[in-house]
N, C-alpha and C positions, 0 to 999 in steps of 0.2 A: 543311582542315576546312570543312564547309558553313557559310556565314554564316547566322546566325539571323535569321529574319524578325521585323520589328517592326510587323506588321500590327496596326492599332488594335483589330481584333476580338479579338486575343489577350488584351487586358486584361479582356475580359468573363469570362474563365475565373476570374480572381481577384476581380474586383469584384462579380460576380453580375449585372452589367448586360448586356443583350443585346437585339437587335431581335426575338429569338424569344420565345415564351411561356416562363414560368418553368420548366415541366417540360422543354421542349426544351433550354433553356440548361443545365439540370442534366445531361441525357443527353449533350449535346455535350461538357461538361467531363469526364464519366466516360470518354468515348471518347478524349479527349486523354490521360488518365492511362493507359488501357489500351494505347494506342499506345506511350507511353513505356516501360511495363513490358515490352511485347513486344520492342521494339527493344533493350532492355538485358538481356534474358534472365531477367527476374524472373517465371518461368512460374507458380510456386506462388502468388505474390501476384496475378498477373493472373487466374488461375482463381478464386481466392477472391473477388476483386472482381466478376468476372462472376456468380458464384453469389449474392452478397449483393445486387448491384444489378439483376440480371436483364438487363443490357446485354451483348451479345456483341461482341467485337472482330472486325473483318473486314479483308480486305486493303485496303479503301479508307481505313482509319484509320491505315495504316502511317506516312504522312508527317505525321500530326497532332502528333506529339510535339515537333516543332520549334516549334510555336505555344506549347506549354506552357512550354518553356524560354525562349522569347522573352518571354513574359509575366512570368516570374519575373525575368528580367534587367531588364526595364523597371521592374518594381516595386521592385527593389533600387536602381536608379538614382533612382527617385522618393524612396525613403527617404533615400538618400544626399544628395539635393538638400535635403531638409528639415533634415538634420544640418548641411549646409553653411550653410543659412540661419540656423540657431541660432548657429553659430560666427561668421557675419558680424554677426549682431545683437549678440552678446557683444563682438566686437571694436569695433563702433560705440559701444556703451555705454562701453567702456574709453577710447576716444578722446574721448568726450564728457566723462568724468570728468577726464581729463588736461587737456583744453582749459579746463574750468572752474577747475581748480586752478592751472594755470599763468597763466591770464588771468582772475582773479576779477572779478566785477562791480564797476565803479568803479575797477579797477586796484589793484595792490598798495599797501597802506597802510604808512606809516612805523611802525617799531616804537617803542614807548614807551621812553623812556630818561631823562627828566627827573623825578626824584623830588621829592615835596613831602610833608613830614610834617604830617599834620593835627593840629589842636589838640584832638582828641577826648581827654577826660580819663578814662583808665582806670587803675585801681590794681591790676589783676590781668591775667593772660594773656588776650589777645584770641582769641576762638574763631571768630568769623564776621564777614565784611563783605559788605554787599549794597547795590547801587544800587537806586533806585526808578525805575520808568518811568512812573508815573502823572504826568500833566502838572503837577499841583500840587506834586509832590515830586521831579521828575526832576533837580533841581539838588542833591539830597541823597544822601549816602552814609551808611549806618548801620553801626554796629559794636557788637558785644556781647562782653562779657568773661565769664569763667568764673563771676563772682559774679552775673551776670544784669543788670548795669548796661548800658543801651543809650544810645549817643550818636548824635545826628543832626548831621552836619557838612556845611556848604556846600562843594560841590566846587570852586568857583572861588577861594575864599579860604582854605579849610582851617579855617574858623572853626566851632567847635562852637556850635550854637544851641539844642539841646535835650538835656538829660540826663535819661533815664528811670531814676531810681535806686531802690534798694531792691528790686531784682529777686529777690534770694535769699530775702528774707522773704516775697515774694509767690509766686514760682514753687516755692519749697521745695527747689530743687536747681539745680546749675549748668546753664546754657543751652548746648546743643551745636549748634543750627542755627536759622536764622531766614530769612524771605523776605517781601518786600513783595508785596502784591496789585497786579497791573499796572493795575487799573481803578479803584482807590480807595485809601484810606489805611489799609487793614487790614494788620497785620503779624503773621505767624504765627511762633511760637517752639516749639522742641522741647527737652526737658530730659533730664538724666541719669536722673531717677527715673521716666521713662516718661510724665511729664506733657507735654501740648502745649496751647497756648493761642492765642487770636487777640486781638490788641490793637487798639484804635482810636487811631491816632497823629494828634495834632492839633498843627500848627505854631503858634507864637505869632504874634500880630499885632504886628509890630515897631513899629507906630505908637502902640501903647498901652503903658502901664505894666503889667507882669504881676507877680503875686506869685511868690515863690520864685526870683527872679533872684539869682544869686551871681556873683562875680567870678572869672574864671579867666584869669590872664595879662593882666589889664586888659580882658578882653572880657566882655560880658554874655552869660550863659548861663541859659536857663530850666530850672530843676530841677523835675521833675514826678514823680508816681507813675504807673506804667503803668495804663491803664484797660483792664481785661480784660473783653471782651464775650462770650467763649466759652471755656469749659473743657470738656474731654472726659474720658471714662473713660481711665485711664492704660494705656499699653502695658505689657507685662510687664518690659521692659528698656529700655536707652537708646533715645531717639528720635534717630536719626542724621541724618535729613533731614526738612525740611518744605518742600514746593514747591507753589506755585500754578501752574496751567496758564496758557496765553497769554491766555485770555479772562477769567481771574479768577473763574470760577464753580465751579472745583473745587480742592480742597486735598488733596495727597497727603502722608501721613506714613509713615515706615518705622522699623523697630526690629530689634534683635537678637533679639526674641521671635519672629522668623520671620514677622512680619505686616506687610502694607501696608494702610493704610486710606484710603478716599476719602471726602471730605466735600463737600457742596454749600453754596453761598452763596446766601441769599435776599436780594437787593438791597433789596426792599421792607422787610423786617424791619430790615436794616442802617440804612436811612434813618430808620425809626421810632425805633431806638435812639439815633441821633444827635440827633434832635429831643428825645427824652426827656432826654438828657444835657445839652443846651443849657438845657432848662427847669430841670433840677436845679441847674445852675451859676447860673442867673439867680436862683433862689429862695434858694439857700444862700450864694452869693457865693464858692463854692469854685472854685479854678483847675483842678482835675483830679479824676479818680475816686479813690476810696479804695483801689482795687486789691484789694478783698475777694474772695476766691476763692469761686466758685460751685461746687456739687458736680455739676451736670449742665448740659445745654444747653437746658433748657426755656425757650422764649421767645427763644432765641439765633438769630442770623442764619445760623449754620452747623449742619448736621445730618449725621449719619453716613449714607452711602449703602451702602457695602459694605466687607467685610473679605476680604482674600486671604491665605492661608497658604502659605508656601513651605517647602521641606525643610531650609533652613538660615537662619541669621540674615541679615537683609537689611542690606546695606552701604550702598546708595545708591539713590535714585530720581531720575529726570530726565524732564520732559515733552518730547515732541517739539514741533516747530514747523512752520508751513506746512501742507503736506498731511498731515503726521504729528502734528498738534497734538492729536489724540485718543488718541495712544499714550503710555503711561507706560513708560519703560525701567526695568528693575530689575536690580541686581546683588546677588549673594549672597556670603557668606563662603566661601572655599575652593571656588569653583565656576567652571567654564570657560565658562559660558553667560551671555548677556544675555537676560533674560526680558522679556516685555511684558504689559501689561494694556491692553485696548481699552475706553476709557471710554464708547464708544457702546453696546457690548453688555454692558458690565460683566462681562466674562469675561477669563480669561487668554488671551493670544494666542500667537503663535509665540515660540520661543526660538532664539537664534542662537549657534552655537559660535564662540568666540573663537580656537580653535586653527586655524591655517592649513591643517593637514592633516586636520582633521575628527575627530581622535581625542579621547578623553575623559580624557586625562591632565591633571591640574590642576597646571600649572607656574607659574601666576601668578593673582592675583585682581584684580578690578576694584574699586578703592577710590573712584573718582570718575567721574562721567559728566557730559558737557557737550554739549548739542545746539547745532549752528550756528544762526545767526539765521534762515537760510532753511529749516532743518529737513532739509537733504539729508545731513548728516553727523553722526556721533556720535563724540566724543573720549573715550577711556577712559584714565584714569591708573591704572597697575598698580603692584604692590608690587615689581617687578623691573626698576627703572631703565629703564622703557619706557612710552611713551604710544602708543596705537594709534588711528588714525582709520579709522572704518568708514563705508561708505555706509549710511545709515539704513535699517533694516528688512532688512538683508542680512548675510551673513557675510563680505562682501568687504572686505578690508583695503586701503584705498587709500594709506595712508601709515603709516610707523612712525618714531617719534621717539626718539632716544637722546641722553643727555647730562645728564639730570636724575637725581641719585642718590636712591636709596631706602634708608632705614636701618630697623633694628628699631624698631617702635612709631611709625614715621613715616607720616602720612596724606597722601600726595601729592595735589595738586590740578592740574588742567589745564583751560584755557579757550581758546576761539577769540576772535579779535578780531571786529569787526562784519561783515567779509566773508570770514572764514576764510582770509585770505591769510597770517596769522601765528597760531601757537599758543604759549601760554605755559604753563610748568609749574613748580611749586615743587620745589626740590631740598633734599636733606638738609643741604647746606653753607650753608643760609640765603640762597641766591640764587634768582632767578627766571630760568629759561632761556627764551629766545625762539627759536622755530624758524620758518624760512621754509617754508611748506607746500609750495610748488612744488618745491623742491629737497630738502626734509627736512633741511636743514643748520641747525646752530646759528648764529644771526646775532648774538646778544648774550647776556650774562649780567648781570642786574640785581642789583647789590649795595647794601646799606644796612642791611637788617635784621640784628640782632645775635643773634637766637635763632630757633627754628623758625617757619617760615611756616605758618600754620594755614588760611588762606583766601585765595582769589583770586576776583575778579569783574570782568568787563568791562562797561562801560556799554553797553546795547544800541543806543544811538543815537549815541554818541560814541566816538572811539578813545582811551578812557581806561581804565586798569587800576587797581584798588584791591587792596591786600594788607594782611592783618592778621597779627600775629605775637605770639609769646610774649614779645617784648621790650616789649609793652604799647603799641605804636605802630601807627597806620594810615598807610600811605603811598599817595599818589595819584600815579600815573605817567602822564605825558603825552609825546607826541612832541616832539622839539626843534623 
């Protein structure tokens, strides 16, 4: 068989580029096609092309079909090389993922294993625990029970230092979620009746005598009423999550009413409110706010920016971090997608299928979301004995973790440690499962809680884990 020529000029047939004038290049291309048709016996097609184009085939064009075939071959190889480049790029990305997961920044950290029961005084089931990252409160872990009573506990000693009591009478419903603002002392809470509020948390000055101090196990604890600085129009159903973004200027809330809301924080108004509260305390001698509920946010430091409606009840929201800090991840009830909201454009963004084969069958739901500290990964706790680790902003499953049991009506939680070398997940048997991310193996099971574990949180700057349970205890877990 005659070897096809790879004369560079043959590429001009397909690319449209030539040293000749545009009209001449077009005629030249037609002659190549006519030659190909003539050599392969396509006489009717050749005559029709001659009639429509006005170009006649001659004996001199007989050998020109080889150039056409050569050009097509070269073009195919060009496309193949692009596909190979894509495959090479994909393989390089996968190698990068593996390298980061096997050799995390700072090296693998030790798993927590040493439990310490905090002295937080709760008389009912604990619903949520959260560390604070604000510099004035970073030594504090907060816990809230179903009655709405909030305790602030020192991490190092486990000593409860502030008890914000009377929450049920103020919030009018059990609290389901809370979160500290990373830039100040604002605490957001979400409630079962759809209510959601922002509190101003003030720590006591330990060098002075404070009103409301009571004795708990021989320790001084300051009992106060929550100071609510922002009340919002209620969601139609439970508020499942309240989450501040990493810069503290946006608050996200979500509910089974199929809605996600975004609120903004005006720091100037917040400081004005703080000064006004200090003046009120100085003039009245009161140690804290009355906790009287306001009906709207007029004059508040927080205001509604946007509402987003989804097709099902919203189960969870979680802000991205790092390069993805503007993205809010959203999971829905009985849905196989992770949805997103872009806070820069204030619009819904991409959605990502959690099914590895890309089908739309709902075999599990995402009940909890946790973004890694660097924002590169998203950990999803499902209702089917499985936690999935995704590359953020993609459908790529980089890890799957098994070993934590899920039961009916159980709400699993899963969190990364500070450099995502370890993942922790709550289990239906009242234990916490620790996975080595590099190998996906279970490396320990933390026991101690006597009833269902409702909440997990890792301190963003320290390798410390906090857990809250229906056994009314908060446990602080540290490495040996």
